[in-house]
N, C-alpha and C positions, 0 to 999 in steps of 0.2 A: 247833406253838406257838411264838409270839413271844418272844424273850428278854426277861426282865423288865428288864434293863438295856441301853439301847441302845449303852452303851460297854463292854459285855462280850461277847466272841466266845467261844463255847463248842464245843469239839471233844469228841467222844466215841469212844474207841477200844474196838472189839470185836473178838473172835475167837474161833476155837474154842479149846478149853481146852488149855494148857500149849504155846502157840505163841510166847509171848514178850512179852505186852503189858506186864507190870510191867518187864522187863528194858529195853523201848525208853522206858518212861515215866522209868526211873532215868537212862538215858543222856540224854534230853532235858532233864530238870530238874536233872541234876548233883546229885542227891540219893538217898540210900538210903531211898527209900519203899517201902512195901509189903514183900512178901516173895517171893523168887526161889527156887523149888524145882521139881525135874524131877519133877513130880506134878500130878496134875489137880485143878482147883477150887482153887488155893492163894489167890487173891483171891476173897474171899466177899462183900464189898459193893461198890458203886460207890463210887469215892473222887476228889474233886474236888481238883485241883492248879493253883495259879496258875503258869502257864508264862512269861508276860511280863506286865510291868505298866509303864505310862508314867507320867511325872511329872503328866499331866494327867487320870489315874484310869482309862485304858482298861486292860482286862484281857483276857488270852488265858486261858481256863480249859481245863484238860485233864482229862478223866473217864477213869480206869482203871476197867474192869468186870469181872465174874466171867466166866470163860471159858464158852462155850456147849458144853454136853455132848450130850445126846440132842437134836439139832436138830431132827430131824422131829417128835418129840413135842412139843417146844418151840413149833415153828411152830403145830401144831394147837391147843395151849392157848391160845396168843395169839390166834389167830383166833376162839376161842370166847368170849374174855373179856367179850364184850357181852351173852351169853346167862346167864340165872339159872344154870344148871348149870354153865356155863363158870367163872363168877364164884366158886361154890362150891367147885369142884375146885382153882382157882388160889389162893384167899384162905384157905381152911380146910383143905382135905385135904391139898394139897401143902406147906402151911406145917409142918404136924406129921408128914407120912410121909416127906417128901423135901425137906429144908431146902436142899440144893444146886440143885434144880430150881426150887424157890420163888424162891431169890435170882437165878437166871437170868432169870426172868420179871419180877422188880422191876427187875433192871439193864435190860432192853430197854425197859420203860415209862418208866424214869427218862431213857433216851437219847431215846426218842421225844419226851418232853416239854421236854427241856433243850436238846438239841444242835442247832447251826445246821448243823454238818457232821458226818457219821460216817465215821470211819477204820475201815476193815476189814483187819486184819493177817492175812496167810496165810502159810503155810510153803511158801517157793518151791522147797524141795528136794523136795517132792511134785509129781507130776504133776496138773494140775487136773483131768484126766479120771479119776483113781484117788482123788480126795479125795471120799468118798461123802457127807460132811456139807456139801460146798460148795452144792450145789443148794438144800437147805432152808434154809442159812443166809442165801443171797441172798434167799430168800422173805421171811424175818425182816426183812432190810434193807429190802425193798420195803414190808413192813407198816408199818415205822416211818415210811416218807414223808418221808425226808431224803435230800439229796445225799450219795452214797457215793464216797469216794476209797479204793481198795484200795492197801495198802502191801505190798510183798514183803519178807518176812523170811527169815533163814537161806539168804542167797545164797552162802554160801561165803567164803573169806578174800578180805579186801580186796585190789585189785590185779588179779583176774580179770575184766578188762574184757569180754572178748569172751563167756565163758560166761554172765556176768551179763546182757550185753545180749540174748543168745539166751533166757534165762529170761524176761526183761521181755516180749519180743516174743511169746512163747508165752502167757503168761498174759494178754496184751493181746487177742490173738486169741481166746482163749476166753472171757474175759469181756465181749467186744465184743457178745455176743448178749443181755446183761442190761442193759435200759435203766436200772436203777437205779444202775448203776456209772458214774460220770462220768469217771473217769481212773484210771490204774494207775501207780504209783511205785515206785522202789526205795527203800527205808529201812530198812536191816538193822539191827536193834537190838544186834548185836555188832560191826559194823564200818562203821558209817556215818560220813560226815565232815560237818562243819557246812555245807559247801556244799551238800549234798543236803537239809539243813533248809530252806534258802532255796527249793529247789525245791518243797518242800510248802507253804511259806507262799504262794509266788506261785500255786500251783494251786488254793489256796482261793477267790481273788478272782472267778472266773467264776461261782461258785455261791453267792455271798452276795447277799443283798438289798441294793438300792443304799444304803439308809441305813447298812449296815455298811462300805461301801468307805472312808470316812474313817477310821474306827476301825482298819480293817486296814491302811491306808497307815501310820498312826502306829505301829502294832505292829510291823509290818515295818522300819520305820526304826529303833525301838528294839532290834530284834533285830540289826541290821547293826552298831548303836553296841556292843553287848555283845559280839559275836563278834569285832568288829575291835580292840576294846579288848584282849581277851585274845591275839589274835594278835600285835599290836604288842608287848605284854608278853612273849611268848614269844619273839620274834625278839630283843627287847633282853636277855632273860635269857641266851640262848645266846652273844651276842657275847663277853662277857668270858671265858668258858672257851676259846673258839675262839682269841682272841687270846693268851691265856696259853699254849696249846699252840705257838704261833707264835714265841715268844720264845726268843732264844738262850740256850743252856745252857752253863755253864763248869764244868770241873772236870777230873780225871783222863781221859785219853783213853781208857782202856779201860772207863770207867763211863759214857761219855756215851751210847752208843746204847741201854743199858738205860734210863737216865734219861729219855732222850726218849719211848721207848715208854711208860714209866710215866706221864709227863706227857700224853701223848695220850689214854691210858686214863682218866685222872683227869678230863680235859677231857669225854670221852664220858659219863662217870658224872655229872658236875656238871650238864651242860646237860640229860641226861634227868631227872634230879632237879628241876630248874627247870622243866622242861616239865610234869611230873606235878603239881606244886604249882599251875602256872597253870590246869590243867585239872581241879583237884579229884580226882585219882586218886591212888589208893595202889599200893604195890608197891615191887619192887627196881628199882634203876636199869638192871638188865639186864647182860648180858654184854657186856664192851667189845669193840668190833669192832677193836681196835687191839693186840690181845695179841702178835701175830705180825707187826710191822712189818718189812717187807723193809728189809735194810742199804742197798740202793740208794737208798731214799728219805730217806735221812739225809745231811746235809751236815755233815762233820766238818772242822774246820780246826784245826792243830796248828801251835805255832811251830816254826821251822827249828831243828833239833838243831845246835848249834855245832860238837860234836865230830865228828857224822856229816859236817856240811858240810866241815870240815877234812879228814876222811878222803877224802870224794868229790873234793876240790880235788887232794889228793895223787895219787890214781888216775888222775885225768882230766887231770893236768899242766897245770891251768889251763884247760882247755877246758870252756865252760858249753854241753853238749850238751843236747838235749832231754831225755833221761833224767836228767842231772844236775839240770836245772831242776825237774823233777817231784819228784824225792827231796828236794830242798833246800826246795821250799815246802810240805812236808808232804803231798804226795799231789795237790796242785791246782796245775796248770801255770800260770805266769805269763806265759810266753813269753819267748823268749831276749832279745828286746830290753828288755823289762821287767827281767829279772834282771841284764842287764849295766848297765843304769841304778842299780840298787840297790847294785851292787858298786863302782860307780866310786869311786875314792879310798881303798878299803878296803885295808888292807895283807895281811891273810891271808883265806882263805875262811871262817874262823870269824867274823872281823869282818864279813864279807858277809852271814853269816846273821843277825846282829844288825840290820843295816841292813834286810835283807828283812823281819824281824819288824815292825820300826818302820813299814816302807812299808804293811804288810797290817793294821797294828793289832792283832797277835795276839800277846798276851803269855802267855797261858795256853791250853790246848786249850779249843776251843768247838765246838758243835755246834747245828744248827737243823733243822727239817723242811724238805725239799726242796720246791720250788714244786709239783710233782706230789703229794706227801705233803699239803701245806697243802689243795690242791684237794680231795684225796679226803676229807680230814677233814671240810671243809665239806659235801660230798655226804652223808656219814655223818650229819652233824647234821640236814640237811634231811631225810633218809629217818626219821630218828628223830622228827622233829617229825611227819611224815605218819603214824607208827605211833601216836603218841600221840593226834593229832587223830581217827584213826579208830577209837579204842579205846572200846568201848561200856562205860559204867560198870556195867551190869548184869552183865558177864562176871566181876566181881570184881577182884582185885589185877591191876595191868598186868603183862603178860608181854610182852617183845619178841621177837616170833616171826621177825624178820628182814625185811627189805624185799623185796617182790616185784620181779621182774625188770623189770616195767613201770615201777614207781617208781624204780628205779636208773637206767633209761635216760632217763627223762625228767628227773630230776634232774641227771644227767650233762650233758645238753645245755644246760639252762638256766645251768649253773655254767660251762660252756665259754664261753658268750657273755659272761661277766663276768670272765674270767680275768685280764685286765689290771688291774681295780680290786682283784682279790683278791690279786694279786702286790703291788700297791703297800702294801696293808695288811699284808702279810707282811713286807715289809721294814721296816716302822716300826710293830709292834705296840703300842708304848708312847707313840705320838705323842698329843698333845692331840686329842680329838675322835674317836679311832680306834673306840672302841665304838659311838658314835652313827653313824658312817659305816658300820661294818660292818652294824650293825643294820637300818639302811636298805637296805643291799645285799641282805641277806637277806629283807626284806620282799619286793623285786621279784622276787627268783629263787623264793621260795616261792608267791607269787601266780601267776606264770608257769606253775610246775609244777601248781598246783590247776587253772589254766584248761586245760591240756593233759589232765589227767586227767578233768576234768568240763567238756566244751566248752559246756555251757549256762550255766556260772557267769557271773553277772553282774559282769564284771571292772570294767567302768567304774563301777559303784556303789561296789565295794570301793575302788576308787583315789579316788573323790570323798571318800568317808567317812574314809578313812585320812588325807586332806588336812586334814580338819576336826579331827582329834585332835590333841593335843600331839605334838611330836617324840619319837622314841623315846629312852628313857633306860635307862641300865644300873644 
């Protein structure tokens, strides 16, 4: 049946009961609609939600339907609906004796009448050969006479690319024997990424009537705008926290390492909280990844102790050896030539220590994250972004499960390619425009990481749409 409004595109989500329809609906809508419980027939009525809407009035409507229970019996009842006895059993008998079964029939009839494309969600953790309900439900989908896209749910933790690809191939092979199925996609309700939503929207186009294609294009453009605004805001929100962690800390030398570790942990918590806010998620900011920072990743600079310098001078009888230079410069060798230049004209070694302090600009002990530590903190931030971007709202409160090895390797490679620019920002974290420059740098690295994780990602569209948005702000 044709859509009553040519500017409204309607998708209907169906599945066997308790597979995760409402969880996926919550994730895509970014709202706590419906009820999520580990039980059969939690959703009892077909519910329509506006997933996207353009300024010109185009709408993408998403229908969440009751789960299919006794699929073989349901198919028989639907097939008999045109006969008088079948009508009586469906509309009278089932209504009073088996309300859940009656609602399933109503949901399928509603999907047939309103949907332009049907999305069939399956539990990918099951073998398709072992899912006894699969064949009768595919018959129901054929009865609806609508194009069907199969979505694979419950694919396991995000980041397991090879097992997920194997599952996708297995389901594609099995469902290839059913003409009603037009495509099979991975879209996990618990760990999908927004990039995969674009793959779904692009997969719709070949199965829509020509009159819907302009509407589809406008809706997809609107979707890109919404996603990339959030993406840009996320990168801009992370930048100030990262720059704060890169600032030089001053104070008693014995307290500086702990202070740096505390600042890095606060950075991790602050940027995680900002990301959760941008994505409409709740939950704790997670355990900081930086509670046990290696001492080797800190750079501590202390003033030269004048008493110590005088003692060294007395012991070494005026010889500025390499060992003496190291000790006098607070553990950081300046080189013999630089040290001799500093002591020129000084009467005593204590006076030379004061001259060295002035040359180094160190009046009180200070410390900063090393270049290696700074890059690692940026890597942690990008992995945290990936964790938040993949977290399905239907799971409940956000939990940081840690970054999969695949994410870590990809992020490490993209950060290594921009290490010179990151080093410059570390040297001047409080310079004017530093938050904007870091936000732009984070954007480029995050997009490259997403492209490596999802090779089908339309990186060109992402870059073009970002160029149209206002520059990053903090």
